[in-house]
Structures are given as structure tokens and as C-alpha cells.
C-alpha positions in Angstrom: -56.5 74.4 13.7 -56.0 76.8 16.5 -55.5 73.8 18.9 -52.7 72.4 16.5 -50.9 75.7 16.3 -51.1 76.1 20.2 -49.7 72.7 20.6 -46.8 73.2 18.2 -46.1 76.5 20.1 -45.9 74.7 23.4 -43.8 72.1 22.0 -41.3 74.5 20.5 -41.0 76.3 23.8 -40.3 73.1 25.6 -37.4 72.1 23.3 -34.0 73.0 24.8 -32.3 75.9 22.9 -29.0 75.5 21.3 -26.1 78.0 21.9 -26.7 79.9 18.8 -24.9 83.3 19.0 -26.5 86.8 18.7 -25.0 90.2 18.7 -24.5 91.2 22.4 -24.1 87.7 23.6 -21.5 87.0 26.2 -19.6 83.7 26.4 -17.6 82.2 29.3 -15.3 79.2 28.5 -13.2 77.1 30.9 -10.6 75.1 29.1 -7.4 73.0 29.6 -4.5 74.6 27.7 -1.3 73.1 26.6 1.5 75.5 25.9 4.3 74.1 23.7 7.1 76.5 23.0 8.6 76.4 19.4 11.6 78.2 20.5 14.7 79.2 18.7 18.0 80.5 20.6 20.0 83.1 19.0 23.3 82.9 20.7 25.7 84.9 18.5 29.2 86.0 18.0 28.2 89.6 18.6 27.0 88.9 22.0 30.2 86.9 22.8 32.3 89.8 21.6 30.4 92.2 23.7 30.7 90.3 27.0 32.6 87.2 26.8 30.1 85.7 29.3 28.0 83.8 26.8 31.0 81.9 25.5 32.2 81.0 29.1 28.8 79.7 29.9 27.7 77.9 26.8 31.1 76.8 25.7 30.2 77.6 22.0 27.8 79.5 19.9 25.9 76.4 18.6 24.3 75.5 22.0 20.7 76.7 22.7 18.2 77.5 25.2 15.2 75.2 25.6 11.8 75.9 27.3 9.6 72.9 28.2 5.8 72.5 27.7 3.2 72.8 30.3 -0.6 72.3 30.6 -2.7 74.8 32.7 -6.3 75.7 33.4 -7.5 78.8 31.5 -10.7 80.8 31.4 -11.7 83.1 28.5 -14.5 85.6 27.8 -16.1 86.4 24.4 -18.5 89.2 23.4 -20.3 89.1 20.1 -20.1 92.3 18.4 -22.2 91.0 15.6 -23.5 87.6 14.9 -20.3 86.6 13.2 -17.7 88.8 14.9 -16.6 88.1 18.5 -13.9 89.6 20.8 -12.1 86.9 22.9 -10.0 87.8 26.0 -8.0 84.8 27.4 -6.8 84.8 31.1 -4.7 82.1 32.2 -3.3 81.5 35.8 0.3 81.6 34.7 2.4 78.8 33.3 5.6 77.4 34.7 8.4 76.3 32.3 11.7 74.6 32.9 14.6 76.2 31.2 17.7 74.3 30.0 20.7 74.6 27.9 21.3 71.9 25.0 24.4 71.3 22.9 27.0 73.0 25.2 30.7 72.1 24.7 32.0 69.4 26.7 33.6 70.7 30.0 31.7 74.0 29.8 29.6 75.1 32.9 26.4 74.4 30.9 27.4 70.9 29.9 27.8 70.0 33.6 24.8 72.1 34.8 22.2 72.3 31.9 19.2 73.2 34.0 18.9 77.0 34.6 15.6 76.7 36.8 12.1 77.6 35.7 10.2 80.6 34.9 6.5 81.6 35.2 4.8 83.3 32.3 1.3 85.1 32.3 0.0 85.3 28.8 -3.2 87.2 28.4 -4.4 87.4 24.7 -7.0 89.6 23.1 -8.2 88.5 19.7 -11.0 89.3 17.1 -12.7 86.2 15.7 -14.9 85.5 12.6 -17.5 82.7 13.1 -18.6 81.1 9.9 -21.7 79.4 11.0 -23.1 81.1 14.2 -26.5 79.6 13.6 -25.3 76.0 13.1 -24.4 73.3 15.6 -20.9 73.2 14.3 -19.3 76.8 14.3 -15.8 77.1 13.0 -13.9 80.3 13.4 -10.5 82.0 12.7 -9.1 84.9 14.6 -6.1 87.2 15.1 -4.9 89.4 18.0 -2.2 90.5 20.3 -0.7 88.7 23.3 1.1 90.3 26.3 3.5 87.9 28.1 4.6 88.9 31.5 7.5 87.0 33.1 6.5 86.9 36.8 9.4 84.8 38.2 12.8 85.7 36.7 14.9 83.7 39.2 17.1 81.8 36.8 20.7 81.0 37.3 23.5 78.8 36.0 25.1 76.4 38.5 23.8 78.5 41.3 26.5 81.1 40.5 25.5 83.2 37.4 22.1 85.0 37.7 20.2 85.1 34.5 17.2 87.0 33.6 14.8 87.5 30.7 12.7 90.4 29.6 9.8 90.9 31.9 7.3 92.5 29.4 6.9 91.0 25.9 4.3 91.6 23.2 3.6 89.6 20.1 0.9 88.8 17.5 -1.3 85.8 17.7 -3.4 83.9 15.2 -6.1 81.2 16.1 -8.4 78.7 14.5 -11.1 76.5 16.4 -14.6 75.7 16.6 -17.7 75.8 19.0 -20.0 72.8 19.0 -23.3 74.1 20.1 -25.3 72.0 22.7 -28.6 72.4 24.5 -29.4 75.2 26.8 -26.7 77.4 25.4 -23.9 75.2 26.4 -21.0 74.5 24.1 -17.9 72.5 23.6 -14.9 74.3 22.3 -11.5 73.4 20.6 -8.9 76.1 19.9 -5.4 76.3 18.5 -3.3 79.5 18.6 0.2 80.4 17.4 1.9 83.3 19.4 5.0 84.9 18.4 7.3 86.7 21.0 10.9 86.9 21.8 12.8 87.8 25.0 16.2 89.3 25.7 18.3 86.9 27.9 20.9 88.6 30.1 23.6 87.2 32.5 25.6 88.7 35.4 29.2 88.0 35.8 29.2 90.0 39.2 26.4 88.4 41.1 23.5 90.4 39.9 25.0 93.9 40.0 25.2 94.4 36.2 23.8 92.4 33.5 24.8 91.9 29.8 22.8 90.4 26.9 23.9 86.7 26.3 21.1 85.5 24.1 17.9 86.3 22.2 15.2 83.7 22.7 12.1 83.4 20.4 9.6 81.3 22.4 6.9 81.4 19.7 4.5 78.8 21.5 1.7 76.7 20.0 -1.3 77.0 22.4 -3.9 74.2 22.1 -7.1 74.4 24.3 -10.2 72.2 24.8 -13.1 72.7 27.2 -16.8 73.9 27.5 -18.6 77.1 27.8 -22.0 78.9 28.0 -23.7 81.8 26.3 -25.4 84.3 28.2 
């Protein structure tokens, strides 16, 4: 009997452990992240009345700004406060997006030169997650938190003549859902989807960058989809 129990204990010790979470665990994930803006542009009559610049650039108030998508590498860190509750901090390297104008009136500056250039955004996000099955191979979770978006490169312009800038510091709420698929030796595969809401003020300069006036309000509101792998420590 003793020999049997000893054999079972040795066998259990040799079985690779799955990445089950415990309070105090620290997780590092490396992921590929696709950022897809779900933007809405709010060029309005009030803005045109205030400056006149927006109308001259866009040609009409129905044209809009567009921000393209991009995929970047990303690293995130999680700390398990309890078995089910984890805090996650996402650190991306910065994402570059081309900015264009669509729907501009024929003959307007924007119709002839719709590309404003590109902008770099740094979007660290802190969220609190609830893990439903931390002791199972398949562990889905939901979370909510706050995102800080830093515009690192504000070098936009229209036709090389009208400097344009957006707010450098932006804050917005974020929600997420995803899952960890626990593997042997505390490794895991991760899939995650976030929705982030943030808006930015768009300003243009008619005097070469000496003074700026608001010409648009841009709600970027991106979907952030990530897939990658991680390890618990």
C-alpha cells in the first residue's frame, strides 16, 4: 500500500502543471494587437461660424475625418488580487494611423488633398478583470478600466499648408472580454477584445501654426483585438 501511494505521489509530481491562477500570481503576456478605430467626426456649424477655417478646408459640414487601422506588438502584465480578480496593465509600443478626409465637396482643398498624414498614439490601459474559471483549462473573463491615449506625433497638415493638431492627452473608459486557455507548465494562450471610448479635439491654423482654432471633434472609439501567449509566475 505504501509503495502504491509513493508511486502515485511521484507520478503526480512528474505531471506538468497547468497555468491555474492563485492569489498573488503574476502573468506576462505577449500579443499581436489589432486596433480598429470606430470613429465619428463632428464637424459642425458652430465650428464654422467661429473660425470659417473648417468650411474652407472641408468644403461642407457633411465631410468627415477617417483614421485607419493598424496591428502592433503589445505586452501586458496581470496581477491576481484573488483567485478570480486580476488587475491588467497593457503597454503597447505605439500605433501609427493614417488620417484622411472623406466626403469633401468637389473643388475643396480636402477633395484634392484628402490625406492629412499620420499620427502615433500610445494607449496604455489599466483594467480590473473577473475570471470565471481560474481552476479550469478554459478560463473566460470580463473586465473594465481606464485608457490613457497619448498623441506622440501631432505633425498633421492639409496640402502642406494648413497645420492641424489633435489633443495630446486623452482619457476614456474601456471594457473587455476574453479568455485564457491554460497549458502545461504555467503557459497559456490568450484571446482578448476591448472597446475603448475617447475623443479628441481637432484644431487647424490659418497662420502657419501661430494660432489654432477648433475645426472638428473626433470620437475615435477603437476596437482592440489581441491574440498571444503568456506565462504565470
